[in-house]
C-alpha positions in Angstrom: -0.4 -9.9 5.8 -1.5 -9.3 9.4 0.3 -6.0 9.9 -0.8 -5.3 13.4 -1.0 -8.9 14.5 2.7 -9.8 14.3 5.1 -8.8 17.1 6.8 -5.6 16.2 4.0 -4.3 13.9 5.3 -2.6 10.7 9.0 -3.5 11.5 8.2 -7.2 11.7 6.4 -7.1 8.4 9.3 -5.1 6.8 11.8 -7.7 8.1 9.9 -10.6 6.6 9.7 -8.8 3.2 13.4 -7.9 3.3 14.4 -11.4 4.2 12.2 -12.8 1.4 13.7 -10.3 -1.2 17.3 -10.7 -0.1 20.2 -8.4 -0.9 18.7 -7.1 -4.1 18.7 -4.7 -5.6 14.9 -4.7 -5.8 12.1 -2.2 -6.1 9.1 -2.4 -3.7 5.7 -1.9 -5.2 3.3 -0.8 -2.5 -0.5 -0.7 -2.8 -3.0 1.1 -0.7 -2.2 1.1 3.0 1.2 -0.6 2.4 2.5 2.9 1.7 2.4 3.6 5.4 5.1 1.1 6.3 7.7 2.3 3.9 9.8 4.0 6.7 10.3 0.6 8.3 11.0 -1.2 5.0 13.7 1.4 4.2 15.3 0.9 7.6 15.6 -2.9 7.4 15.9 -3.8 3.7 19.5 -3.4 2.5 18.7 -4.4 -1.0 15.8 -1.9 -1.4 16.7 0.2 -4.4 13.4 2.1 -5.0 9.7 2.5 -4.4 6.6 2.5 -6.5 3.4 3.6 -4.7 0.2 2.2 -6.4 -2.9 4.0 -5.2 -1.1 4.1 -1.9 -1.2 6.3 1.2 1.8 8.5 1.8 4.3 7.3 4.4 3.5 8.6 7.9 6.8 8.1 9.9 6.3 8.1 13.6 2.5 8.4 13.4 -0.1 5.7 13.4 -2.9 5.4 11.0 -5.2 6.4 13.9 -3.2 9.7 14.1 -3.2 10.3 10.4 -6.8 9.3 9.4 -8.9 9.5 12.6 -12.3 9.6 10.9 -11.5 6.6 8.7 -10.1 4.7 11.6 -13.3 5.3 13.6 -15.3 3.8 10.7 -13.0 0.8 10.7 -13.2 0.4 14.5 -17.0 0.4 14.2 -16.9 -2.6 11.8 -14.3 -4.6 13.7 -15.2 -7.9 15.2 -13.3 -10.0 17.8 -10.2 -7.8 17.6 -10.0 -8.1 13.8 -10.9 -5.6 11.1 -13.6 -6.5 8.7 -12.4 -7.7 5.3 -11.6 -4.8 3.0 -14.8 -5.0 1.0 -16.8 -4.5 4.3 -15.1 -1.3 5.2 -17.7 0.7 3.2 -21.4 1.1 3.3 -21.7 -0.7 0.0 -19.5 -3.6 -1.1 -17.3 -2.2 -3.9 -16.3 -5.6 -5.3 -19.3 -6.1 -7.7 -18.6 -2.7 -9.3 -14.8 -3.1 -9.4 -14.6 -6.8 -10.2 -17.7 -7.6 -12.3 -16.5 -11.2 -13.2 -18.1 -13.3 -10.5 -15.3 -16.0 -10.4 -12.6 -13.3 -10.1 -14.6 -11.5 -7.4 -15.2 -14.6 -5.4 -11.5 -15.6 -5.6 -10.4 -12.1 -4.6 -12.9 -11.9 -1.7 -11.8 -15.3 -0.4 -8.2 -14.0 0.0 -9.1 -10.8 1.8 -7.3 -10.8 5.2 -8.7 -9.6 8.5 -5.9 -7.7 10.1 -5.8 -7.2 13.8 -7.3 -3.9 15.0 -3.8 -3.2 16.4 -2.8 -2.4 12.7 -4.6 0.9 13.2 -2.2 1.8 16.1 1.0 0.5 14.6 3.6 3.3 14.4 6.1 3.2 11.5 9.7 4.2 12.2 10.3 7.9 12.6 12.9 7.8 9.9 13.4 9.7 6.7 15.7 7.1 5.0 12.9 6.2 2.6 13.0 9.8 1.2 16.5 9.1 -0.2 15.3 6.3 -2.4 14.1 7.0 -5.9 10.3 6.7 -6.1 7.3 6.9 -8.4 3.6 6.9 -8.1 0.8 5.1 -10.1 -2.6 6.5 -9.5 -5.4 4.1 -10.4 -8.4 5.8 -8.9 -9.7 9.3 -8.4 -9.6 8.9 -4.6 -5.8 8.8 -4.7 -5.3 12.0 -6.9 -4.1 14.0 -3.9 -1.4 11.4 -3.2 -0.4 11.4 -6.9 -0.3 15.2 -6.8 1.9 15.1 -3.7 4.3 12.6 -5.4 4.4 14.9 -8.5 5.2 17.9 -6.3 8.3 15.9 -5.1 9.5 15.4 -8.6 8.6 11.7 -8.8 7.5 10.1 -12.1 3.7 9.8 -11.9 1.4 7.8 -14.1 -2.3 8.3 -13.9 -4.6 5.5 -15.1 -8.4 6.0 -15.4 -9.1 2.7 -13.7 -10.0 1.8 -10.1 -8.3 0.8 -6.9 -8.2 -3.0 -7.7 -7.2 -2.5 -11.4 -4.3 -4.9 -11.0 -6.9 -7.6 -10.7 -9.3 -6.5 -13.5 -6.7 -4.9 -15.8 -3.4 -6.7 -15.1 -1.8 -6.0 -18.5 -2.4 -2.2 -18.3 -1.2 -2.0 -14.7 1.8 -4.1 -15.4 2.8 -1.9 -18.4 2.6 1.2 -16.2 4.6 -0.5 -13.5 7.3 -1.5 -16.0 7.5 2.1 -17.2 7.8 3.4 -13.7 10.3 0.7 -12.7 12.7 1.8 -15.5 12.4 5.4 -14.4 13.0 4.5 -10.7 16.0 2.3 -11.7 17.5 5.1 -13.8 17.2 7.5 -10.9 19.6 5.3 -8.7 
C-alpha cells in the first residue's frame, strides 16, 4: 500500500483496511513498518479486537517516522527517486533478498510485488491516540534486529514468540510463521 501517497496518510490506509474487514471482530497482523499506523487503525476500526505485531516497529502516536528514526529516514531519503522510496530490497547497501529468499522464483515474485511508497510516508503522523493500548496484543519476533521491540512487548505483559528465522520468514517458512500466529491469535482472543 502507498501509505504516504493517499490523502490522509495513515488514517486513509486505516479506513481502507477497516472497511475491508468490516464490523469484526478481527485481529490485525502488522509486519515491519505497519506497526507505526496502529494508532489510526484503532481509532477507525470498530471491529478491531486485537493486534499481533510481526517483526514490527512500535506504534509512534503523534510522531512521524522521520521523528522516530531520523538516521534511517535519511538513508531512505538518499535512495528515493522521483518522490518515491526505493523498493524495500534497495533500502540497504546489499540486497537482502538472495540471502532471505534463496529460491529464485520466490525471490523474483516477491521482488516484483515490492511497492514504492511516496516519500511522504516518512512524514505521515499517526493519530496521537492511546486507544490501541487498550487492545489485547502480542508480538512475533522473526529476526534479531527486532529483539528490542519484542523485549518491549514482553515488558508490557504481551505474549511473545521468538522464532530464529528472518524478517521475511512468512514467505520462506509460511507453515512455521502461521503456527506461531495461530498460537498468538488464540492468546490475544482469550485476553478480550
